[in-house]
C-alpha positions, 0 to 999 in steps of 0.5 A: 719468369712465373709469377710468385705466390701471392701473384699466383693467389691473386690470379687464381682468385680472378680465375675463380671469380670469374668462372662463377660470375661467367657459369652464373650470368653467361658474362664477365663484368668489367669492373671484374677484369678492369679491377685485376688488371689494375693489380696485376701491372703493379704487382708485376714490378714487385720483387716477386712479380714479372716484370712489367714488360713481360705483363704488357707483353702477356696482355697484348698476346692473350688479348690478340690470341682471342681477338679473331674468334671474338671478332668471328663471334666465337667467343664474347668480350668478356672471354677476351678480357679475361684472357688478356688480364690473365696474361698480365699475370702470367707473361707471354710463355704462360699465357700462351700455354694456358690459352693453347691448354683452354682452347683445347678443353674448350673444344672438347667441352663445347663438342661435348655440350653440342653432343648434349642436344644432339648436335654434335655432327654439326658442331664437328662439321662446322669445327672442321668447315672453319679449320680448313678454311682457316688453313686455305686462306692462311689466315682468319681475315676472310671469315666472316661471322655466322648469320645473326639469327643462327643458333649457337651450336653449344654456347658454353661459358667459355671461361671455364676451359680458359681458367682450367687452362690457366691452372694447368699452365700454373700448375704444370710450369714448375715442373717444366711440362709446358706445350711451348 
């Protein structure tokens, strides 16, 4: 079930604020995500809401999806919380679609950012190595974080592509144009 008009408006306001904060400060404050989560869960129980079980499932699914990348140092804690809060507003199906759209956009943005500083080759090689290791191991468990002193290949405010993924999922859902 998709969120109603008021819930969608509240979600898009959260996305906009988090994206602006992430672009300006390179972080999403806990109070922002916490406040919107405290609004999302009760809102889910209202007539136009998605229901508390769906909100909790979306929260858990989106949070769990970014837990591995967070533990590997690929995304920050604010990004994980951003995805989880968006998942609480969207429910599991839309949250999964938002993550797929957002992560695909994030890959393109990160590769573009790496290309602008002359590091596209290194970014592509690192991405290919990560995918190969992930496929060979069958899980992310054996992947260890990079060296602490290593410079990130393309640091980006990841709320931008994740937020774009949320907007894409919300806009495409009424037309049935979702990925899963």
